[in-house]
C-alpha positions in Angstrom: -83.6 6.3 90.0 -83.8 6.2 93.7 -85.4 9.0 95.8 -82.0 10.1 97.1 -79.7 9.5 94.2 -79.0 12.6 92.1 -79.9 13.0 88.4 -76.5 12.9 86.6 -76.4 15.0 83.3 -73.3 14.4 81.2 -72.0 17.2 79.0 -71.0 14.8 76.2 -69.9 17.5 73.8 -67.5 19.0 76.3 -66.0 15.7 77.2 -65.8 14.7 73.5 -63.3 17.5 72.8 -61.5 17.2 76.1 -60.9 13.5 75.8 -59.7 13.9 72.2 -57.2 16.6 73.0 -56.1 15.4 76.5 -55.5 11.7 75.8 -52.8 10.2 73.5 -54.0 9.0 70.1 -55.4 5.5 70.1 -56.4 3.3 67.2 -57.7 -0.2 66.7 -56.1 -2.7 64.4 -58.3 -1.4 61.5 -56.7 2.1 62.0 -59.9 3.6 63.3 -59.4 6.2 66.0 -60.7 5.1 69.4 -59.1 7.4 71.9 -62.0 9.8 72.4 -64.4 6.9 72.5 -62.5 5.3 75.3 -62.1 8.6 77.1 -65.7 9.6 77.1 -67.0 6.1 77.9 -64.5 5.9 80.7 -65.9 9.0 82.3 -69.4 7.8 82.0 -68.4 4.5 83.6 -66.7 6.4 86.4 -70.0 8.3 87.0 -71.8 5.0 87.3 -69.5 4.0 90.0 -69.5 7.3 91.8 -73.3 7.7 91.8 -74.8 4.3 92.2 -78.6 4.2 91.7 -78.6 7.4 89.6 -80.0 8.0 86.2 -77.1 9.0 84.0 -78.2 10.9 80.9 -75.7 11.9 78.2 -76.3 15.2 76.2 -74.7 16.1 72.9 -74.9 19.1 70.6 -77.2 18.3 67.7 -75.8 19.2 64.2 -76.9 22.5 62.7 -77.3 26.1 63.8 -78.8 27.3 67.1 -80.6 30.4 68.2 -77.3 31.9 69.2 -76.2 31.9 65.5 -79.3 34.0 64.7 -78.4 36.4 67.5 -74.8 36.8 66.4 -73.6 35.7 63.0 -70.0 35.3 64.2 -70.9 33.1 67.2 -68.3 30.3 67.4 -67.1 31.4 64.0 -63.4 31.1 65.0 -63.8 27.5 66.1 -62.0 25.3 63.6 -64.1 22.4 62.1 -64.2 19.2 64.0 -61.1 17.1 63.2 -61.8 14.2 61.0 -60.4 11.8 63.6 -62.8 13.1 66.1 -65.8 13.2 63.8 -65.3 9.5 63.2 -65.7 8.8 66.9 -69.0 10.5 67.5 -71.2 7.7 66.1 -69.4 4.9 68.1 -69.8 6.9 71.3 -73.5 7.4 70.6 -73.9 3.7 69.8 -72.2 2.6 73.0 -74.2 5.1 75.1 -77.4 3.7 73.7 -76.3 0.1 74.1 -75.5 0.9 77.8 -79.2 1.7 78.1 -78.5 5.4 78.9 -80.7 8.3 77.7 -78.9 9.9 74.8 -80.2 13.5 74.2 -79.6 15.7 71.1 -82.0 18.6 70.6 -82.0 20.6 67.4 -81.8 24.4 67.6 -80.2 24.6 71.0 -76.8 23.5 72.5 -76.2 20.7 74.9 -75.7 23.3 77.6 -79.3 24.5 77.2 -80.7 21.0 77.4 -78.7 20.4 80.5 -79.8 23.7 82.0 -83.5 23.1 81.3 -83.4 19.5 82.8 -81.3 20.8 85.8 -83.9 23.5 86.5 -86.8 21.0 86.2 -85.2 18.4 88.5 -84.0 21.0 91.0 -87.5 22.5 91.0 -88.9 19.2 92.0 -86.4 19.0 94.9 -84.1 16.5 93.1 -80.4 17.0 93.5 -78.6 17.3 90.1 -75.0 16.6 89.2 -73.8 18.1 86.0 -70.6 16.4 84.7 -68.7 18.8 82.6 -65.4 20.6 82.0 -67.1 23.8 80.8 -66.7 26.8 83.0 -69.9 28.4 81.6 -71.9 25.7 83.4 -71.0 27.3 86.8 -74.0 29.7 86.2 -76.3 26.7 86.8 -74.9 25.9 90.3 -77.3 26.4 93.2 -78.3 24.5 96.4 -79.5 21.6 94.2 -77.1 21.6 91.3 -73.4 20.7 91.5 -70.7 20.5 88.8 -68.3 17.5 88.6 -65.3 17.3 86.4 -64.2 13.7 86.2 -61.1 14.6 84.2 -59.7 16.8 87.0 -61.6 15.2 90.0 -63.0 18.6 91.0 -66.5 19.3 92.4 -68.0 22.8 92.3 -70.9 23.7 94.6 -71.9 27.2 95.5 -68.9 27.7 97.8 -66.6 26.1 95.2 -67.8 28.5 92.5 -67.1 31.5 94.8 -63.6 30.1 95.6 -62.7 29.4 92.0 -64.1 32.5 90.3 -64.3 35.0 93.2 -68.0 35.4 92.4 -71.3 33.6 93.2 -73.0 31.5 90.5 -75.5 34.3 90.0 -72.8 36.6 88.5 -71.1 34.0 86.2 -73.1 35.1 83.2 -72.2 38.8 83.9 -68.6 37.7 84.2 -68.6 36.1 80.8 -70.6 39.0 79.2 -67.9 41.5 80.3 -64.7 39.6 79.5 -66.1 37.6 76.6 -65.0 34.2 75.5 -62.5 33.7 72.7 -63.4 30.0 72.3 -67.0 30.8 71.5 -66.3 34.1 69.9 -68.4 36.0 72.5 -67.2 39.6 72.0 -67.6 41.0 75.6 -66.4 44.5 76.2 -63.0 45.4 74.6 -60.4 46.2 77.2 -62.1 44.3 80.0 -60.2 41.3 81.1 -60.6 38.9 84.0 -59.3 41.3 86.7 -61.3 44.2 85.5 -64.5 42.2 85.2 -64.0 40.9 88.7 -63.4 44.4 90.1 -66.6 45.7 88.4 -68.8 42.9 89.5 -67.5 42.8 93.1 -67.7 46.6 93.3 -71.0 47.3 91.6 -72.9 44.1 91.0 -74.2 42.6 87.8 -74.3 44.1 84.3 -77.6 45.9 84.9 -76.2 47.3 88.1 -73.0 48.4 86.4 -74.9 50.3 83.7 -77.1 52.0 86.3 -74.0 53.1 88.1 -71.5 54.1 85.4 -70.7 57.3 87.4 -69.3 55.1 90.2 -66.9 53.1 88.0 -64.1 55.7 88.2 -64.0 55.3 92.0 -63.2 51.6 91.8 -59.6 50.5 92.5 -58.5 48.8 89.4 -56.1 49.9 86.6 -57.8 52.0 84.0 -60.9 52.7 86.2 -61.0 56.4 85.3 -61.6 55.7 81.5 -63.6 52.5 81.9 -67.0 54.1 82.2 -66.7 55.6 78.7 -65.7 52.2 77.2 -68.5 50.5 78.9 -71.0 53.1 77.7 -69.7 52.8 74.1 -69.9 49.0 74.2 -73.2 48.5 76.0 -74.7 46.8 73.0 -71.8 44.3 72.9 -72.1 43.6 76.6 -75.9 43.1 76.4 -75.4 40.8 73.3 -72.7 38.9 75.1 -75.0 38.4 78.1 -77.6 36.8 75.9 -75.0 34.6 74.2 -73.5 33.5 77.5 -76.8 32.7 79.2 -77.6 29.0 79.3 -81.4 28.7 78.6 -83.3 26.8 81.2 -86.7 27.0 79.6 -86.1 25.0 76.3 -89.2 23.2 75.0 -88.1 19.6 75.2 -89.9 16.4 74.0 -89.2 14.9 77.4 -89.0 16.0 81.0 -86.4 15.4 83.7 -88.8 13.0 85.5 -89.1 11.0 82.3 -85.4 10.1 82.1 -84.7 6.6 83.2 -82.1 4.0 82.2 -83.1 1.2 79.9 -81.8 -2.4 79.9 -78.2 -2.6 78.5 -78.0 -4.4 75.1 -75.1 -6.7 76.0 -74.8 -8.3 72.5 -74.4 -4.8 71.0 -71.9 -3.8 73.6 -69.9 -7.0 73.0 -69.9 -6.2 69.3 -68.9 -2.6 69.8 -66.2 -3.3 72.3 -64.8 -6.0 70.0 -64.6 -3.6 67.1 -63.1 -0.8 69.3 -60.8 -3.5 70.8 -61.5 -2.5 74.4 -60.3 -5.8 75.8 -60.7 -5.1 79.6 -64.4 -3.9 79.1 -65.1 -6.8 76.8 -63.8 -9.3 79.4 -65.8 -7.6 82.1 -69.0 -8.0 80.0 -68.3 -11.6 79.2 -67.6 -12.5 82.8 -70.8 -10.7 83.9 -72.7 -12.6 81.2 -71.3 -15.9 82.4 -72.2 -15.2 86.0 -75.8 -14.2 85.0 -76.4 -17.2 82.9 -74.6 -19.7 85.2 -72.5 -20.8 82.3 -70.2 -19.1 79.8 -71.9 -16.6 77.5 -70.2 -18.1 74.5 -71.6 -21.5 75.2 -68.4 -23.0 76.6 -69.1 -25.2 79.6 -66.0 -25.8 81.7 -67.9 -28.3 83.9 -67.8 -30.8 81.0 -64.0 -31.0 81.0 -62.5 -34.2 82.4 -59.8 -34.6 85.0 -57.8 -37.8 84.4 -56.3 -39.3 87.5 -56.6 -43.1 86.9 -55.2 -45.5 84.4 -58.6 -46.6 83.0 -59.5 -43.0 82.4 -56.2 -42.4 80.6 -56.6 -45.6 78.6 -60.0 -44.3 77.5 -58.6 -41.0 76.4 -55.7 -42.5 74.6 -58.2 -44.6 72.6 -60.1 -41.5 71.7 -57.0 -39.8 70.6 -56.1 -42.7 68.4 -59.6 -42.5 66.7 -59.5 -38.7 66.3 -58.6 -37.3 62.9 -57.1 -34.3 64.7 -56.5 -33.6 68.4 -55.4 -30.5 70.3 -52.4 -30.9 72.7 -50.9 -28.7 75.3 -48.4 -29.0 78.1 -48.5 -27.3 81.5 -45.1 -26.7 83.0 -43.2 -25.0 85.8 -41.5 -22.3 83.7 -41.8 -20.3 80.5 -38.1 -21.0 79.9 -38.3 -24.1 77.6 -34.8 -25.2 78.7 -35.8 -25.3 82.4 -39.5 -26.2 82.3 -40.7 -29.4 83.9 -44.0 -30.9 82.7 -46.7 -30.7 85.3 -49.5 -32.1 83.2 -50.9 -32.5 79.7 -54.3 -31.7 78.2 -56.1 -32.8 75.1 -59.3 -32.0 73.1 -60.8 -34.2 70.4 -63.8 -32.1 69.5 -65.0 -28.7 70.8 -66.3 -29.1 74.3 -64.6 -32.5 74.9 -61.3 -31.9 76.6 -59.3 -33.4 79.5 -56.4 -32.6 81.7 -54.0 -35.2 83.0 -52.2 -33.9 86.1 -48.7 -35.5 86.5 -46.6 -33.5 89.0 -48.8 -31.2 91.2 -46.9 -31.2 94.5 -48.7 -28.9 96.9 -49.6 -30.0 100.4 -52.6 -32.3 100.2 -52.4 -32.8 96.5 -54.2 -36.0 95.5 -52.4 -39.0 94.0 -51.7 -38.6 90.3 -50.5 -40.8 87.5 -46.7 -41.3 87.1 -45.3 -38.7 84.7 -42.7 -40.9 83.0 -45.2 -43.7 82.5 -47.8 -41.4 81.0 -45.3 -39.8 78.7 -44.2 -43.2 77.5 -47.8 -44.2 76.8 -48.3 -41.0 74.8 -44.9 -41.2 73.0 -46.2 -43.3 70.0 -49.0 -40.8 69.5 -46.9 -37.7 69.9 -44.1 -39.0 67.7 -46.3 -40.4 64.9 -46.1 -38.0 61.9 -49.3 -39.5 60.5 -51.4 -38.4 63.5 -52.4 -34.8 63.1 -52.0 -32.4 66.0 -52.9 -28.9 66.7 -51.8 -26.5 69.4 -51.2 -22.9 70.3 -47.4 -22.0 70.0 -46.4 -25.7 69.6 -42.8 -24.7 69.3 -42.7 -24.3 73.1 -44.4 -27.7 73.7 -42.0 -29.3 71.2 -39.0 -27.9 73.1 -40.4 -29.0 76.5 -41.1 -32.5 75.2 -37.6 -32.8 73.8 -36.3 -32.5 77.4 -38.1 -35.8 78.0 -36.7 -37.4 74.9 -39.9 -37.0 72.9 -39.9 -35.6 69.4 -43.2 -34.0 68.6 -44.2 -34.9 65.0 -47.4 -34.5 63.0 -47.8 -30.8 63.8 -50.7 -30.0 61.4 -51.9 -26.7 62.7 -51.0 -24.0 65.2 -53.7 -21.4 66.0 -51.1 -18.7 66.9 -49.7 -19.0 63.4 -53.1 -19.3 61.7 -54.1 -16.0 63.3 -50.7 -14.4 62.5 -50.7 -15.4 58.8 -54.4 -14.5 58.4 -53.7 -10.9 59.6 -50.6 -10.0 61.5 -51.9 -6.6 62.5 -55.4 -7.5 63.7 -54.6 -8.5 67.3 -52.0 -10.0 69.5 -51.8 -13.7 68.8 -51.8 -15.2 72.3 -54.7 -17.5 73.2 -56.4 -15.1 75.6 -56.6 -12.3 72.9 -57.7 -14.7 70.1 -60.5 -16.2 72.2 -61.8 -12.8 73.0 -61.6 -11.6 69.4 -62.8 -14.6 67.5 -65.0 -16.5 70.1 -66.2 -13.7 72.3 -64.9 -15.8 75.2 -62.9 -14.8 78.2 -60.5 -17.6 79.0 -59.2 -18.4 82.5 -56.0 -16.4 82.6 -52.8 -17.9 84.2 -52.9 -15.1 86.9 -56.5 -16.3 87.8 -55.2 -19.6 89.1 -51.5 -18.8 90.0 -51.7 -15.2 91.3 -49.7 -12.2 90.3 -46.3 -10.6 90.9 -44.1 -11.9 93.8 -47.0 -14.0 95.1 -47.4 -15.9 91.9 -47.0 -19.7 92.3 -45.7 -22.2 89.8 -48.3 -24.4 88.1 -47.3 -27.5 90.1 -48.6 -25.6 93.2 -52.0 -24.9 91.7 -54.8 -27.0 93.1 -56.3 -29.5 90.7 -59.8 -27.9 91.1 -58.4 -24.8 89.4 -55.7 -26.4 87.3 -58.1 -28.8 85.5 -60.5 -26.4 83.9 -57.6 -23.9 83.1 -55.6 -26.6 81.3 -58.4 -28.4 79.6 -59.8 -25.0 78.4 -56.5 -24.3 76.6 -57.0 -27.4 74.4 -60.7 -26.9 73.9 -60.2 -23.2 72.9 -57.5 -24.2 70.5 -59.8 -26.5 68.5 -62.6 -23.9 68.5 -60.2 -21.2 67.3 -59.0 -23.5 64.5 -62.6 -24.0 63.4 -62.9 -20.2 63.0 -59.5 -19.4 61.5 -58.8 -22.3 59.2 -61.7 -21.8 56.8 -60.6 -18.2 56.3 -57.0 -19.3 55.5 -58.2 -22.1 53.2 -60.2 -19.5 51.2 -57.0 -17.6 50.4 -54.5 -19.9 48.5 -51.6 -17.4 49.0 -52.0 -17.2 52.8 -52.5 -21.0 53.1 -49.2 -21.5 51.3 -47.4 -19.1 53.6 -48.9 -21.1 56.5 -48.2 -24.6 55.3 -45.0 -24.1 53.3 -43.2 -21.5 55.5 -44.5 -20.9 59.0 -45.7 -24.3 60.1 -42.6 -26.3 59.1 -40.4 -23.6 60.7 -41.8 -24.5 64.1 -39.7 -27.6 64.4 -36.6 -26.0 62.9 -36.7 -23.0 65.3 -37.2 -25.3 68.3 -34.1 -27.2 67.3 -32.1 -24.0 66.8 -33.2 -22.7 70.2 -32.3 -25.9 72.0 -28.9 -26.1 70.2 -28.0 -22.6 71.6 -24.9 -20.6 71.1 -21.6 -20.9 72.9 -20.3 -17.8 74.8 -16.9 -16.7 76.0 -18.1 -15.4 79.4 -14.6 -14.4 80.5 -14.2 -12.2 77.4 -17.6 -10.5 78.2 -16.5 -10.0 81.8 -13.3 -8.2 80.6 -15.4 -6.1 78.2 -17.7 -5.1 81.1 -14.8 -3.9 83.1 -13.5 -1.9 80.2 -16.9 -0.4 79.5 -17.3 0.5 83.2 -14.0 2.4 83.0 -15.0 4.3 79.8 -18.4 5.1 81.3 -16.6 6.6 84.3 -14.4 8.8 82.0 -17.5 9.9 80.0 -19.3 10.8 83.2 -16.5 12.9 84.4 -16.2 14.6 81.0 -20.0 15.3 81.0 -19.6 16.9 84.5 -16.8 19.1 83.3 -18.8 20.2 80.2 -21.8 21.0 82.4 -19.7 22.8 85.0 -21.3 20.7 87.8 -22.0 17.1 89.0 -25.3 15.7 87.9 -27.1 12.4 87.4 -26.7 11.5 83.7 -29.7 9.2 84.0 -32.0 11.9 85.2 -34.0 13.5 82.4 -35.1 16.3 84.8 -31.5 17.2 85.7 -30.3 16.8 82.2 -33.0 19.1 80.9 -32.0 21.8 83.5 -28.4 21.5 82.5 -28.9 21.6 78.7 -31.7 24.1 78.3 -31.7 26.2 81.5 -28.0 26.4 82.3 -26.3 26.0 78.9 -29.1 27.6 76.9 -29.2 24.9 74.1 -32.1 25.2 71.7 -35.2 23.3 72.5 -35.9 21.1 69.5 -38.9 19.2 70.8 -41.1 19.1 73.9 -42.6 16.2 75.8 -46.4 15.8 76.1 -46.2 17.6 79.4 -44.4 20.5 77.9 -40.9 19.9 79.1 -37.9 20.1 76.7 -37.3 16.6 75.3 -33.9 14.8 75.9 -34.8 11.9 73.7 -32.1 10.2 71.8 -33.0 11.7 68.4 -33.0 15.2 70.0 -29.6 14.6 71.5 -28.3 13.4 68.1 -29.4 16.6 66.5 -27.8 18.7 69.2 -24.7 16.6 69.1 -23.9 18.0 65.7 -23.2 21.4 67.2 -22.6 20.9 71.0 -20.1 18.6 72.8 -22.2 17.7 75.9 -25.0 16.0 73.9 -22.4 14.0 72.0 -20.8 12.7 75.3 -24.3 11.9 76.6 -25.1 9.9 73.5 -21.9 7.9 73.8 -22.6 7.3 77.5 -26.1 6.1 76.8 -24.9 3.7 74.1 -22.1 2.2 76.1 -24.3 1.9 79.2 -27.0 0.0 77.2 -24.4 -2.4 75.8 -23.0 -3.0 79.3 -26.3 -3.6 81.0 -28.0 -5.5 78.2 -25.1 -7.6 76.9 -21.8 -7.7 78.6 -23.2 -7.8 82.1 -26.3 -9.8 81.4 -25.4 -12.5 78.8 -23.2 -14.5 81.1 -26.0 -14.8 83.6 -28.3 -16.2 80.9 -26.1 -19.2 80.1 -28.0 -22.4 80.8 -26.3 -24.4 83.6 -27.1 -27.7 82.1 -25.9 -27.1 78.5 -23.4 -24.3 79.1 -25.0 -22.4 76.2 -27.1 -19.4 75.6 -30.6 -20.2 74.4 -32.7 -17.4 72.9 -36.4 -17.6 72.1 -37.5 -16.8 68.5 -41.0 -15.4 67.9 -42.8 -16.0 64.7 -46.0 -14.0 65.5 -44.8 -10.6 66.6 -43.6 -8.4 63.8 -46.1 -7.2 61.2 -43.9 -8.0 58.2 -43.1 -11.7 58.9 -39.6 -11.1 60.3 -38.5 -13.2 63.2 -37.8 -11.5 66.5 -36.0 -12.9 69.5 -35.9 -12.4 73.2 -34.0 -13.5 76.3 -31.7 -12.3 74.8 -32.7 -10.1 71.8 -30.0 -11.1 69.3 -31.4 -8.8 66.6 -30.3 -5.7 68.6 -26.6 -6.4 69.0 -25.0 -3.5 67.1 -23.0 -4.4 64.1 -21.8 -1.0 62.9 -20.0 0.0 66.1 -16.7 -1.4 67.2 -18.2 -2.1 70.7 -21.1 -4.0 69.1 -18.7 -6.1 67.1 -16.6 -6.9 70.2 -19.7 -8.4 71.8 -20.1 -10.6 68.7 -16.6 -11.9 69.4 -17.9 -13.5 72.5 -20.1 -15.8 70.4 -17.6 -18.6 69.8 -17.2 -22.1 68.3 -16.2 -25.1 70.5 -12.8 -26.6 70.0 -12.4 -28.3 66.6 -15.3 -26.3 65.2 -15.7 -22.9 63.4 -18.4 -20.3 63.2 -19.9 -19.9 59.7 -21.9 -16.7 59.0 -23.8 -16.6 55.7 -25.6 -13.3 54.9 -27.8 -12.2 52.0 -26.1 -9.2 50.3 -28.4 -6.2 49.8 -31.4 -8.5 49.7 -34.1 -5.7 50.0 -32.5 -3.7 47.1 -32.5 -6.9 45.0 -36.1 -7.5 45.8 -36.8 -3.9 44.8 -35.1 -4.5 41.5 -37.2 -7.6 41.0 -40.5 -6.0 42.0 -40.0 -2.8 40.1 -38.5 -4.4 37.0 -36.4 -1.2 36.6 -33.9 -1.8 33.8 -31.1 0.2 35.4 -31.3 -1.7 38.7 -31.6 -5.0 37.0 -28.6 -4.3 34.9 -26.5 -3.2 37.9 -27.2 -6.4 39.8 -27.0 -8.8 36.9 -23.7 -7.3 35.8 -22.3 -7.7 39.4 -21.8 -4.0 39.8 -21.5 -2.2 43.2 -25.1 -1.0 43.2 -24.4 2.0 45.4 -21.6 3.1 43.2 -23.8 2.5 40.1 -26.5 4.7 41.7 -24.0 7.4 42.5 -22.8 7.3 38.9 -26.4 7.8 37.7 -27.5 10.4 40.3 -24.3 12.5 40.2 -23.7 12.0 36.5 -20.1 10.8 36.8 -18.3 7.8 35.3 -18.6 4.6 37.4 -14.8 4.4 38.0 -14.8 8.1 39.1 -17.4 7.8 41.9 -15.9 9.1 45.2 -16.4 7.4 48.6 -18.6 10.4 49.6 -20.8 10.1 46.5 -21.2 6.4 47.2 -22.1 7.1 50.8 -24.8 9.5 49.7 -26.1 7.1 47.0 -26.3 4.3 49.7 -28.4 6.6 51.9 -30.7 7.3 48.9 -31.0 3.6 48.0 -32.0 2.5 51.4 -33.8 5.7 52.3 -36.3 5.3 49.4 -36.9 1.7 50.3 -38.1 2.9 53.7 -40.1 5.8 52.2 -37.7 8.5 53.3 -38.7 12.1 52.4 -36.4 14.8 51.1 -36.5 16.2 54.7 -35.3 12.9 56.1 -32.6 12.5 53.5 -31.5 16.1 54.1 -31.1 15.5 57.9 -29.3 12.2 57.3 -26.8 13.7 54.8 -26.6 17.2 56.4 -27.8 18.8 53.2 -30.3 21.5 52.4 -33.8 20.2 51.7 -33.8 21.4 48.1 -30.5 19.6 47.4 -31.9 16.4 48.9 -35.0 16.7 46.8 -32.9 17.2 43.7 -31.0 13.9 44.4 -34.3 12.1 44.8 -35.7 13.6 41.6 -32.6 12.6 39.7 -32.8 9.1 41.2 -36.4 8.6 39.9 -35.4 10.1 36.5 -32.6 7.5 36.2 -34.7 4.6 37.7 -38.2 5.3 36.5 -39.3 1.7 37.2 -38.9 2.3 40.9 -41.1 5.4 40.7 -43.7 3.4 38.8 -43.5 0.5 41.3 -44.1 2.9 44.2 -47.0 4.6 42.5 -48.6 1.2 41.6 -48.1 -0.1 45.2 -49.7 3.0 46.8 -52.7 2.7 44.5 -53.1 -1.0 45.1 -52.8 -0.5 48.9 -55.5 2.1 48.8 -57.7 -0.1 46.7 -57.5 -3.4 48.6 -56.2 -2.3 52.0 -53.1 -4.6 52.0 -49.9 -5.4 50.2 -48.3 -8.8 49.6 -44.9 -10.4 49.6 -43.5 -12.4 46.7 -44.8 -15.5 48.4 -48.3 -14.3 49.2 -47.9 -13.1 52.8 -50.3 -10.3 53.3 -49.7 -7.1 55.4 -52.9 -5.2 56.1 -52.6 -1.4 56.3 -55.4 -0.2 58.6 -54.6 3.4 58.1 -54.1 3.5 54.4 -57.4 5.3 53.9 -57.3 7.2 57.2 -58.6 10.8 57.0 -55.6 12.0 58.9 -53.0 12.7 56.1 -50.0 12.0 58.3 -51.2 8.5 59.2 -52.2 7.8 55.6 -48.8 8.8 54.4 -47.2 6.6 57.1 -49.3 3.7 55.8 -48.2 4.5 52.2 -44.5 4.3 53.3 -45.2 1.0 54.9 -47.0 -0.2 51.8 -43.9 0.4 49.7 -41.4 -1.1 52.2 -43.4 -4.1 53.4 -43.3 -6.2 50.3 -39.5 -5.9 50.3 -39.0 -6.5 54.0 -41.7 -9.2 54.1 -40.2 -11.0 51.1 -36.8 -10.9 52.6 -38.3 -12.4 55.8 -39.9 -15.2 53.7 -36.7 -15.9 51.9 -34.5 -16.3 55.0 -37.2 -18.5 56.5 -37.2 -20.7 53.3 -33.5 -20.8 53.5 -33.6 -22.0 57.1 -36.0 -24.8 56.1 -33.8 -25.8 53.1 -30.5 -25.8 55.1 -32.0 -27.5 58.1 -33.5 -30.3 56.0 -30.2 -30.8 54.2 -28.3 -30.9 57.5 -30.6 -33.5 58.9 -31.0 -35.7 55.8 -27.2 -36.0 55.2 -26.1 -35.9 58.9 -23.9 -33.0 58.1 -21.4 -32.1 60.9 -22.9 -28.6 61.4 -25.7 -27.0 63.4 -27.8 -23.9 62.9 -27.3 -21.8 66.0 -28.7 -18.3 65.2 -30.8 -16.4 62.7 -30.2 -12.6 62.8 -31.7 -10.2 60.2 -30.7 -11.6 56.8 -28.0 -13.9 58.2 -27.7 -17.6 59.2 -25.1 -18.5 61.8 -23.8 -22.1 62.0 -21.2 -24.1 64.0 -19.3 -26.3 61.5 -16.6 -28.9 62.1 -13.4 -27.3 61.0 -12.3 -30.0 58.7 -15.3 -29.5 56.4 -15.8 -25.8 56.6 -15.1 -24.9 53.0 -17.5 -27.5 51.5 -20.3 -26.8 54.0 -19.9 -23.0 53.4 -20.3 -23.5 49.7 -23.3 -25.8 50.2 -25.0 -23.4 52.6 -24.5 -20.4 50.1 -25.8 -22.5 47.3 -29.0 -23.5 49.2 -29.6 -19.9 50.4 -29.2 -18.5 46.9 -31.8 -21.0 45.6 -34.4 -20.1 48.3 -36.1 -17.8 45.8 -36.0 -17.1 42.0 -35.6 -13.4 41.4 -34.9 -11.4 38.2 -31.4 -10.7 39.7 -29.0 -13.1 41.5 -29.6 -13.7 45.1 -26.1 -13.2 46.4 -24.9 -14.8 49.7 -21.7 -13.8 51.4 -20.2 -16.2 53.8 -17.3 -16.1 56.2 -15.8 -18.3 58.9 -13.8 -17.8 62.0 -13.4 -18.8 65.6 -16.1 -16.3 66.6 -19.1 -14.6 65.1 -17.4 -11.2 64.4 -14.5 -12.9 62.7 -16.9 -14.9 60.5 -19.2 -12.0 59.6 
């Protein structure tokens, strides 16, 4: 600590609660709460920055009673016990503070306030300035010429003048202020009937508590409401006032095993901090530590030496590397390109790694001013073609689907894909982390990679990779290949040790890479003129809805403004407030409007407006602009490593979100067309998750319904409502369908009641009857919950594993959410596995027999193909047969197929 830097004393206990309650809940991938940890440590780091050279000491309450409990048995008695989610975070905070090298102080028998008060008095007495970092108003009593309060959460500083301005009193009267008015939080009684205004009037008019009790005869002459009777109240409650004074007084003479001058920072324990930040998943802080470690050591803290990477710019160098690639049992491969759009990306260079630490980058098309001469791209790719297309030469990459698609633009078919680190990580644990290389390197190697933004810049100033200087491009690109191999060495042994996971990786995910690449490049054909007409129609309807909304509101307002909308709905029209935002304003979220729309016309209009507006902006306006100019088709990107359950997702555009239940959504599907002489074939699994439920539960009633080919929703209605199957009404079937699907997703009686507009008891009665008639389902759910609690994960039929970080959380709501996921995930995940296996089977058949048909989309449980119209019937039958055989269940795996000139017609 320098002579001029202040001593900074952090009220850790105060910030612990404030961070917990003020910040949104945050958990790591294990389900451990981390929000308070991040909040408290952020504040401490902020103090480091604001007070360079200072000693920062962190003070927490020690467990157990203090002297105040002996003075007053009810002291803090009204405080609820510390929430479990907060209690779990105390130890990590203490561990991080210690690892940062900061003094961590907990003294039994007194509160953190007393420790801070004593240290502040000692330091101030020695002429040292003290900064107390707290959010506790009681600490204002410590302020003097040498002691200042700082609240990092509100960015406020209180010196003597600041205390006077905030409280209307000098620091010397803060204890008296608290003694008179009491403190509900700490259960300090004060004087009944004395609030903030009365306390201020007494203190400003007569002085402190001692002065007031010496001058009770003067109280009646003060100008505040109730002054005439206050003296009697004060006299009757003198004992309470005196006790409250003692309770509110922060001790400044505690016997401590250390003194203020003894406090000094120690050396940070970087290894422990890295471990703690990794567990908490504080990526930015972890990266910061790793970079600092690399700078300090002159090399990477993880042992990765980028200076060892090769930059290949001559033919002899390339020949040497090609020879090494031929000798390698496995090599990592990566492309550097001009775009993330695989249909537009040009190759700028390629990189390889043969063993960890031995990697090279071959620049091929860097075109900035002054760029050195490079090898010819076409020549290099031709020299690499035999290696890249050889299925016997094993290759590894990170997201090789992208590289496969880019190479295909140059007429190269990437074969021999043996491993993909993105998919290794995803199959190992889909919930543990994001599966991009930067995140994986940080998590599994403790290494901060060179990020793309580090070499290419950010935002509007970002350049394409061909403009990056070779001095930066070489290490960045070679590192990608090197890290890929290193990650594989960490991830693969873990997958190998789990036969079920290894099978999911080798039999489902990895072979799907080439299939998805082919589907993406095939693309879908769009009728852009039809979409243009739909956009015009939607625009007209939106205008009508806007006018209707204005009429219902009685004024013109911006339908997209949540502020104006809130004022109209809740202030002007007086609609009931169903939920509030975190800032306390009435919520206008979609689910709130949906509930209000049941009884009020304006929310109904607003919902319709929002739905049509989203369709217009996301699809009818946007899709035509996304058509590739070279192919005339729409090319989405499928993502294998995003969803927790194994389902594919897609982006640019997101095909999974095109509505199917609404007429407007189906109209958009009509724009997905077949070329002349071809037809669209849509093949969809029927009620696949219910069939998987029947298989997993083994329930006799469900098995019989599916095996006999019954309408399962009608069969359920017959059981639940106790009517003959041929007497089930459409309304009863609708309710049974809601029950069937609701239970799959863990819907409660409350949720079912809301969906069916029933009373909660009636909904519960339906659920009870369902479980009476289908006891196997109840048994399956009970078994699955118990297994999830025991092992922390559930599995699909094929061994895919979904970890449930919150299954044993102390917070009951989060635990129950994890239990619902545990029940649903095996069904949803198994359905995902089945459609993926179907894609593999159908694709292999199409290629092997040169069938005149192409897979063009996969959406939910549906495969969409383009089929030559003269062979539609036989191909439709063959596709259904192969999809039905993708898994063996205890019930038939039924596939429904249709054909038409467009997707909607075929569905």
